[in-house]
N, C-alpha and C positions, 0 to 999 in steps of 0.2 A: 654228526655223521660218524658212525662207528667204522673202524678199519675192517677190512675183510679178514675173515678167520682163515686159519690154515686148513680147515676141514672141507673146503668146497670152493675152490677158486684159485686165483693166482697166488703165487708165493710172494707174500707181502715183503719179505726180507730182500728179495732180489729186485724189487721195483726201484726205479730211479726216483729219488725224492730230493728236493732242494735243501732239505735240512737233514743231515745224517749225524745223529748224536754219537759221539765217540766215547764219552765218559762224563760222570758228574765231576765238574771242575772244583766247585766249592759250595758250601752253604754258609749263610750268615745268620748267626743267632744273636738276638738282642739280650743284653744283660744289665741288670741293675747293679750288680757287684762284679765288676770285671776281674779283679784279682782272684776272687773265689772261683769264678768260672774257669779262668786260666789254670788255676791250681787243680781243679777237678779234671779237666780235659787232659792236662799233662801228667799229673801224678796218679790219677785213677784210671784213665783210659789209655795212657801211653803216648799221647801226642807230644810233639816238641814245638816249642815256640820258634817260629821262622822269622817273623817280622813284628815290630810294634812292642807294646801298644802305642808308645809315642804320644805326641800332642793331640792327635786326632781321636784317640780312644778306641783304636781298633787293633786287636791282637790276632795275628794270622798263625794258625797252628797247623803243622804238617800232620796229616792223617793218611798214611800210605802214600798214594800218588795224588791225593786230593788235599784240599784245605778246609778247615773249619775256622771261619772268622768269627771272633767274639766282638760284638759292637757294644760299647758302653753307651747306654741310653742318655746319660748326662753329659756325654762328650760332644764335640762339634758335629760329627757325623750322626750320632744318635739323636741329637736335637731335632732332626728332621722327622723323627718318629712321633706318632700321635699319643702314645701313653706308655707307661712303664709296663714291662711284661708281667702278666699274672695269669691266673686260670681263665679269665675272661678276655684277655687281650692277646693280640698277635705277638708271637715271640720270634718268628722267623722273618727276616727282612726280605731275603730272596734266595733262590738257588740258581746255580749256574751250570750249564752243560757245554761241553766242548763240541763244536760243530766242525766236521771235516768231510769234504773240502769246504773252504770258506769262500763262497761266491756271494758276496754281500748283496749285489743287485738282484740276483735270483731269489735270495732269501727274503729281501724286502718285498719283491713282487708277489711271492707266494703268500706271505703273511697278510699283505694288503688285500689280496684277492679273497682272503678268509675274514676280512673285516677287522683285522688286528692292527691296532695302532702301534707303530714302531718308533722307539726312541732314537735319539741321535747316536751316530757311530762315534764311540769314544774308546781311547786306549786305556785299558784297565789291567791291573795286576791280578793274576790267578795262579793256579797250581803249577802251570808250566811256564810262567813268566808273564811279562806285559804283552798285551796284544789287543786287537780290535774286539769290541763287544757292542751288543744292542740289548736294550731292555724292552720287554713286552709284559703284558699282564694276561693271565689265564682268565677264563670266564668267571671265576669267583674272586678275582682281584689279586691273586698271588702273583708277585713279581718274579719273572724268569729272565735270567741273563743268558743270551746266546753268545758264545765266545769263540773267536777264531784262533788260529795258531799264534804262538808267541812270535814277536818280531825280533829278529836277530840283528 
């Protein structure tokens, strides 16, 4: 179902919706060579290392108000991936959007009503700090993280 357009109907921006995306929180890129990728994103693109890479093989780079996470495929977290990234394989693990307001039961009900399987509610770190999040998959299998506000 396509959303209504602006040219003949309701103003879709002002409609109430249980999921209101505030911003892209982070993207996670899979890497065969973590140091080379961190070097590129920091020294070529101007990101700065915020956390990691540490024992789990995840470097979190600040990119403006968002994060770019570089996930080492040979590391503990990267070991969950199906293959090394290349021209034929998936290179993105997931992307994350900040949702505001965070009404988790309304969000779950809305997604379920659209036939979307919703993962467990888990506290995860993102661009604004640690907070609640849910994983879902889009119709083509891309993983999307819906993230609530940071917990203070």
